[in-house]
Each structure stands twice: as C-alpha cells, then as structure tokens.
C-alpha positions in Angstrom: 86.0 152.4 127.7 84.0 149.5 128.8 85.5 147.1 131.4 84.5 144.2 129.1 87.5 143.3 126.9 85.1 142.1 124.1 83.8 145.6 123.5 86.9 147.1 121.9 86.9 144.3 119.4 83.3 144.9 118.6 84.0 148.6 118.2 86.9 147.9 115.9 84.7 145.6 113.7 82.1 148.4 113.5 84.7 150.9 112.4 86.0 148.5 109.7 82.5 147.8 108.6 81.8 151.6 108.2 85.0 152.1 106.1 84.4 149.0 103.9 80.7 149.8 103.5 81.4 153.2 102.1 83.7 151.5 99.5 80.9 149.0 98.7 78.5 151.8 98.2 80.9 153.6 96.0 81.2 150.6 93.8 77.6 149.4 93.7 75.8 152.6 94.0 77.2 154.6 91.1 77.7 154.2 87.4 81.0 153.1 85.9 82.4 156.6 85.3 82.3 157.4 89.0 82.7 154.0 90.5 86.5 153.7 90.4 87.0 157.1 92.1 84.3 156.7 94.8 85.5 153.2 95.8 88.7 154.8 96.8 87.6 158.3 98.0 84.6 157.4 100.2 86.5 155.0 102.5 89.4 157.6 102.9 86.9 160.3 103.8 85.1 158.1 106.4 88.5 157.0 107.9 89.7 160.6 108.0 86.5 161.9 109.7 86.7 159.0 112.2 90.3 159.6 113.1 90.4 163.4 113.0 88.0 164.2 115.8 88.5 163.1 119.4 87.4 164.2 122.9 90.1 165.5 125.2 91.6 162.7 127.4 89.8 160.0 125.6 91.1 156.7 127.1 90.6 154.9 123.8 93.1 157.2 122.0 96.8 157.9 122.5 96.1 161.6 123.2 97.2 162.9 119.9 94.3 164.3 117.9 94.0 166.7 115.0 90.7 168.4 116.2 89.7 168.3 119.8 85.9 168.3 120.2 83.6 168.1 123.2 82.5 164.6 124.3 79.0 165.1 123.0 80.3 165.8 119.5 82.5 162.8 119.6 79.6 160.6 120.7 77.5 161.9 117.7 80.4 161.0 115.4 80.8 157.6 117.0 77.1 156.9 116.2 77.0 158.5 112.8 80.1 156.7 111.3 79.1 153.1 112.1 75.4 154.0 111.5 76.4 155.5 108.2 78.2 152.2 107.4 74.9 150.4 108.0 73.0 152.9 105.8 75.7 152.6 103.1 75.3 148.8 103.1 71.6 149.2 102.9 72.0 151.5 99.9 74.4 149.2 98.2 72.2 146.2 98.4 73.4 143.8 101.1 70.4 144.4 103.4 71.1 141.5 105.7 74.6 142.8 106.4 73.1 146.2 107.0 70.6 145.0 109.5 73.3 143.0 111.3 75.5 146.0 111.5 72.7 148.2 112.7 71.7 145.7 115.4 75.2 145.3 116.7 75.6 149.1 116.8 72.4 149.5 118.8 73.4 146.7 121.2 
C-alpha cells in the first residue's frame, strides 16, 4: 500500500465506480427483457471477481481470501476491474465519466 493516506480512498472510489458502472451498462446497454436481470447480475459478478482473488500477504486485505493468486495476476485484476468500469461507462453512454475514471486509474 502507498504511504499516502489519500490513495486508499481513491482506490475505494475506483472499486465503487467499477461495480456501479457495470450496473449502468446492464441498464442502458441492453433491451428491456434483459435489463432488469443484468442490472443486478453484472455488479454482483464484478464484486465477486474483485473480492475473490488476492495475493498472499496482501497488506490491503485481512488475509482471508478464497483464491490465492500470484501478485502479477492480482495486479492484472486490479487494472482490469477499474478499467472495465471505465469501459462499461463508455459503452453505457456517459463518456465524460468514463474518461474521468480512466484518467484517475492511470494516475
């Protein structure tokens, strides 16, 4: 973890953005017959993937993980989930929010 106390808050906001963005994509990106299911299922899947995998002895976790993965795999997941949130926002329509999310992720 970073020594900067501001970074965990930014990380948490990126996590929330990824989960909420997937729900927005489920609502805006699909027709009415699938919309109601996807607005619930997509955020649950994103949160499950995010919470299921962790690197051993990750200081940002409590040590209890479902699936232990190497640090490189966890890093890929940590980029793909918030990045996927930005892509989901872009696909759902709010392009300004998607760009802000992507810029914050890169920074």
